[in-house]
C-alpha positions as CSV (number, residue, x, y, z in Angstrom):
1,M,97.5,92.1,120.5
2,N,93.9,90.8,120.7
3,Q,94.7,87.3,121.8
4,N,92.9,86.0,118.7
5,N,89.6,87.6,119.9
6,W,88.3,89.2,116.8
7,E,84.8,89.9,118.2
8,R,86.0,92.9,120.3
9,F,87.0,96.1,118.4
10,E,90.6,97.0,118.9
11,P,91.8,100.0,116.8
12,Y,95.4,98.9,116.9
13,S,94.5,95.7,115.0
14,N,93.8,98.0,112.0
15,I,97.4,99.2,112.3
16,L,98.6,95.6,112.2
17,W,96.5,94.9,109.1
18,L,97.8,98.1,107.4
19,H,101.4,97.1,108.2
20,Y,100.8,93.7,106.7
21,T,99.1,95.1,103.6
22,L,102.0,97.6,103.1
23,D,104.5,94.8,103.5
24,K,102.8,92.7,100.8
25,A,102.5,95.7,98.5
26,I,106.3,96.3,98.9
27,T,107.6,92.7,98.8
28,A,105.0,90.3,97.2
29,L,103.4,92.2,94.4
30,R,105.0,92.1,90.9
31,Y,105.2,95.5,89.2
32,K,106.0,96.4,85.6
33,N,108.8,99.0,85.1
34,I,110.3,98.7,88.5
35,Q,113.3,100.7,87.4
36,T,111.3,103.9,86.8
37,K,111.8,107.0,88.9
38,I,108.2,107.1,89.9
39,H,108.1,103.5,90.9
40,K,111.1,103.9,93.2
41,E,109.6,107.1,94.6
42,Y,106.3,105.5,95.6
43,I,107.9,102.2,96.9
44,S,110.1,104.5,99.1
45,K,106.9,106.3,100.4
46,L,105.3,102.9,101.1
47,K,108.4,101.8,103.0
48,Q,108.4,105.0,105.1
49,I,104.7,104.6,106.0
50,K,105.3,100.9,106.9
51,N,108.2,102.0,109.2
52,D,106.2,104.7,110.8
53,I,102.8,103.0,111.2
54,F,103.6,101.4,114.6
55,N,104.0,104.9,116.1
56,Y,100.2,105.2,116.0
57,N,97.4,103.7,118.1
58,S,94.8,103.6,115.3
59,V,94.5,104.1,111.6
60,K,92.3,107.2,112.3
61,E,95.2,108.7,114.3
62,F,97.6,108.0,111.5
63,V,95.3,109.6,108.9
64,L,94.6,112.6,111.0
65,N,98.3,113.2,111.6
66,N,99.4,112.7,108.0
67,F,96.7,113.8,105.6
């Protein structure tokens, strides 16, 4: 997206970082009690956000539309 030019501000790059962070929270972190209802509920919410995040042009836009 930014052709590896991190000097220039590109709001969409924050979307990419958020997507990456969500992916790691879902797939790479080790959680205790993964069989609990609350764990499953919040992992599902994280997955939904991860799937939807590319519909936005910036994290600000995402936050303003969802919170």
